[in-house]
C-alpha positions as CSV (number, residue, x, y, z in Angstrom):
1,M,25.9,-32.4,13.6
2,T,29.1,-30.9,15.8
3,S,30.6,-27.8,15.1
4,P,34.0,-26.9,13.9
5,S,34.8,-25.0,17.3
6,A,33.6,-27.3,19.8
7,P,32.5,-30.8,19.8
8,A,29.2,-32.0,21.9
9,T,31.8,-34.7,22.9
10,S,35.0,-35.8,22.6
11,W,36.3,-37.1,19.2
12,H,37.4,-40.3,20.9
13,A,33.3,-40.4,22.5
14,R,32.2,-40.0,18.9
15,L,34.4,-43.2,17.6
16,A,33.1,-45.3,20.4
17,E,29.7,-44.2,19.8
18,L,30.3,-45.3,16.0
19,G,31.8,-48.5,16.9
20,I,35.1,-47.6,15.6
21,R,38.8,-47.8,16.8
22,L,41.8,-46.4,15.9
23,P,44.4,-48.9,15.0
24,P,48.2,-48.4,16.1
25,V,50.1,-45.9,14.2
26,A,51.4,-47.6,11.0
27,A,55.4,-47.7,11.1
28,P,56.6,-45.5,8.2
29,V,58.1,-47.4,5.4
30,A,61.1,-44.8,4.7
31,A,62.7,-41.6,6.3
32,Y,60.0,-39.9,7.5
33,V,57.7,-39.7,10.1
34,P,53.8,-40.0,9.9
35,A,52.5,-36.8,11.1
36,V,54.4,-33.2,11.4
37,R,52.7,-30.2,13.4
38,T,53.4,-26.4,12.5
39,G,51.3,-23.7,14.2
40,S,47.7,-24.7,14.9
41,L,48.0,-27.1,11.5
42,V,49.1,-31.2,11.5
43,F,49.7,-32.9,8.2
44,T,50.2,-36.5,8.1
45,S,52.4,-38.3,6.0
46,G,50.6,-40.4,3.3
47,Q,49.2,-43.0,4.8
48,L,48.5,-46.7,3.4
49,P,45.8,-49.3,3.9
50,F,48.1,-51.3,6.6
51,V,46.0,-53.5,8.9
52,D,47.9,-55.4,11.4
53,G,51.1,-54.3,10.0
54,G,50.2,-55.4,6.2
55,L,48.6,-54.3,3.5
56,R,44.8,-55.4,3.1
57,R,45.6,-56.0,-0.8
58,T,47.9,-54.6,-3.8
59,G,47.4,-53.8,-6.9
60,K,45.7,-51.0,-9.4
61,V,42.0,-50.0,-9.0
62,G,40.1,-50.4,-12.3
63,G,42.0,-53.4,-12.5
64,S,42.7,-56.4,-10.0
65,V,40.9,-53.7,-7.1
66,D,37.4,-52.9,-7.5
67,V,36.2,-49.5,-6.4
68,E,34.3,-50.8,-3.5
69,A,37.4,-52.5,-2.1
70,A,39.7,-49.4,-2.8
71,A,36.9,-47.1,-1.1
72,A,37.2,-49.2,2.2
73,D,40.9,-49.2,1.8
74,A,40.8,-45.6,1.9
75,K,38.8,-45.7,4.6
76,V,41.4,-47.8,6.5
77,C,44.3,-45.0,5.2
78,A,42.1,-42.1,6.8
79,L,41.9,-44.0,10.1
80,N,45.6,-44.7,10.1
81,A,45.8,-41.0,9.3
82,L,43.6,-40.1,12.4
83,A,46.0,-42.7,14.6
84,A,49.0,-40.5,13.8
85,I,47.5,-37.4,14.6
86,D,46.3,-38.7,17.9
87,D,49.7,-40.4,18.5
88,L,51.0,-36.5,17.7
89,V,48.8,-34.0,19.5
90,G,45.3,-36.0,20.7
91,L,42.4,-36.5,18.4
92,D,40.5,-34.0,20.4
93,S,42.8,-31.2,20.1
94,V,41.2,-31.2,16.4
95,A,39.1,-28.4,15.2
96,R,38.3,-29.7,11.8
97,I,39.6,-31.7,8.8
98,V,41.1,-28.9,6.2
99,R,42.0,-31.0,3.4
100,V,42.2,-34.7,2.2
101,V,44.5,-35.8,-0.6
102,G,44.0,-39.2,-2.0
103,Y,46.1,-41.1,-4.5
104,V,44.8,-43.8,-6.4
105,A,46.9,-46.6,-8.3
106,S,44.9,-46.5,-11.4
107,A,44.9,-49.0,-14.0
108,E,44.5,-47.7,-17.6
109,G,41.3,-45.7,-18.5
110,F,40.4,-45.7,-14.8
111,T,38.7,-42.5,-13.9
112,G,36.8,-43.0,-10.8
113,Q,39.1,-41.6,-8.6
114,P,36.9,-39.6,-6.8
115,R,34.7,-43.1,-6.1
116,V,37.5,-44.1,-4.4
117,V,38.2,-41.3,-2.0
118,N,35.2,-40.9,-0.9
119,G,35.5,-44.1,1.3
120,A,37.9,-41.4,3.5
121,S,36.0,-38.5,2.9
122,E,32.5,-40.2,4.1
123,L,34.5,-41.4,7.2
124,L,35.6,-38.3,8.5
125,G,32.5,-36.8,7.6
126,K,30.6,-39.4,10.0
127,I,32.7,-38.9,12.4
128,F,33.8,-35.2,12.7
129,G,30.2,-34.0,11.2
130,D,30.3,-30.4,9.9
131,A,34.1,-30.2,11.0
132,G,34.8,-32.8,8.9
133,Q,33.8,-31.0,5.5
134,H,37.0,-30.6,4.0
135,A,38.9,-29.5,0.6
136,R,40.0,-32.7,-1.4
137,S,42.1,-33.9,-4.2
138,A,41.7,-37.3,-6.0
139,V,44.4,-38.1,-8.0
140,G,45.4,-41.3,-10.3
141,V,48.7,-42.6,-10.4
142,A,50.8,-45.2,-12.0
143,E,52.1,-46.7,-8.7
144,L,51.7,-46.6,-5.2
145,P,54.5,-47.6,-2.6
146,L,54.3,-51.5,-1.9
147,G,51.7,-51.6,-4.4
148,A,49.1,-50.4,-2.7
149,P,45.8,-49.2,-4.1
150,V,45.3,-46.0,-2.7
151,E,47.2,-43.4,-0.1
152,V,45.5,-40.9,1.7
153,E,47.0,-37.8,3.8
154,L,45.2,-35.2,5.8
155,T,45.5,-31.7,6.6
156,V,44.0,-30.9,10.0
157,E,43.2,-27.7,12.1
158,L,43.7,-27.6,16.0
159,R,41.9,-25.7,18.3
């Protein structure tokens, strides 16, 4: 596993090793920017599961969207957040993932939000190793923008 302070290879090299390509930065759907740096931290805006400019699916988890599909969407959200970070400061300047917040559009009675957000958390662990261990919240909500089933935001520390 990689340490938080010095990856054995660059994070871009690790992505290539895993066969993962970062998508283009998703265009904001309202009045905000994809990511902001303050000091040694970068905060991303909430990222939706956009692929090629559109949502992969819409609906509520535990209703029309199953947990596995929503976890795959959370992974896409995390990749979109990494793309925003890469565009702002360069992915190789990331020392560690500090926090993940996942919002899950939940059908009545659905309580599996942590399993959904694991899609993002497990991907970050695979990419960043020990530096991918993070604090996290998985929150069930009634609705998300554009009918998305999941939204993820990241906080990262820079070297």
